[in-house]
N, C-alpha and C positions, 0 to 999 in steps of 0.2 A: 503494498500499500503506499502510496506518495502522498503524503500529507502536510505539506510546506506551510504550516500554519504560523510560524514564530516571525518575528520581525525580519525584515530587509529580505523578504523571500517572494513579495509578490509578483505575480506573473510567471514564476518559477515552474509551478505545479504541472502544467501540462507538458512542457519540454521535459520534464524529468520524468514523467510517464512515459513519452514517447522513446525515451532513452532506455526506460526499464522495459517495455514491451519488445525493443527491437533486440535488447540483450539477453531477455529469458522469454522467447516464445511460448516455452513450455508451461509458462505461469500466467493467471489471470491478474492482470495489472488494474489496479483502482487508483484512481487520483482524486483526492477531496481537497478542493479549490474554493476559493471565494469568488464572489462575483465580480470584484475589481481585477482580480488575477486572470480569471479567464477573458474578460475584456482586454486585458492588456496582451494576451498571447492569442487572441481569436483566429488569426491566419493559419495557426497551426491544426485547427479544426479539419481543414483541407488536407493538410498532410497527413495525419490519422486515416482519412479517408482513402487517400492515394496510395498510401502504404498498407491498407487492410489491416491495421490493427485494432484488435477486438478489446478497444479500452471501454471500462466503466468510469465515467467522470461525473462525481457528486459534486454540484456545485453550492455552496452554503450561499444562499441569494437573500442579504438583508438589504439592499439598496444602497450599500454605502462601502467604504474602504472602513470594513468592521474594525481593524486595529488601529485606525487613526481615529475613529469616532470615538473609541475608548478612552483616547488619550486626549482628545479636544473637549469633550462633554463633562466631564467631572469638575474641569477648571474653569467652565462657564464659556470657553471659546465658541464661536459660531460654528455651526456643522455644515454650513453651506459648501464648502470646498472639498468636504468628504463623503457627502451625502448625493445619490444621484437620483433620476426616476425610475422607475421598475421597467425592466426589459424583459422582454419574452425570449428568454435564451434558449429553451427548448426549441422556438420555431426558428431562431437562427441556427442551431445545431442541425435542424432537418433540412434546411437550405444547403448545408453543405453535405448533406447526404446521412446523417445519423439518424439512428432511433432514437427519439427523446421524448421526456415526459416532465409534466410540472407537477410538484406534490406538495400540496397544502394540508394534508391529513395523511394518517397512515394507511388509510386503504388506499390511497394513490400509488402506494409503491408495488402493487401486484404485479404490473408488467415488467418488474425487475426480474421477478423469479422466473418468468417465461423466458425472458433474455438469457439469463445464466443458465437457463437448461439447454439453451443452444437450439439450431444452430445460430452463432454469432456472426452471421455475415456482415453485419455494420455495427460499429461502435454504438456506445449507450451513454446518452447525457441526461443525468438527472437535475433538472432545475429544482432544487428544495427550498419554498420560500419560507426563510424563518424570521422570527421576531427576535430570537436570543441565541446564543451558542452556550452550551452543546444544545442539540434540539433533541425533538423526539424522533427526527429523522435519522440521526447517527445512532441512536438505541436501537431503532428497528432495523436498520440495515447490518449493524454488526450481529444481530440474531440471524438475519436471513444469510449473511454470509456462512456462518456457523453450520447452519442447516445444507446450504448448498455445498459445502466442502465434505459434508459427510457422505453424499452420494456420490 
């Protein structure tokens, strides 16, 4: 799993996952990234499709540069430079040739189990609309991955 969620790593997640998928084609690569990070590396969505990499990318979509908003907000600084309009990241991924879903509740996660069961002819992006981190999405996905790995 590629989850670059610390500081100084924004935009690195998708590229890291591509490298992992090329280096270990025998493993299922999962990238967990923020919406700001995926927007910074959106051109690589095409690379994943062109290279036929079966990535699963989970985007924590809080409509903001989350780490920065945590730094700005408590001190009363304006958030207008770190918050942005809601984007339909699933639609953008589908435009590049991905399978993609938007998740707002646990029941929205069901298509991921079908994708994991295969065949994985296209990568999968999960646009997880969250209000805070960690969220129900991460907890549910962790249980699903454990279930999928057992089969």
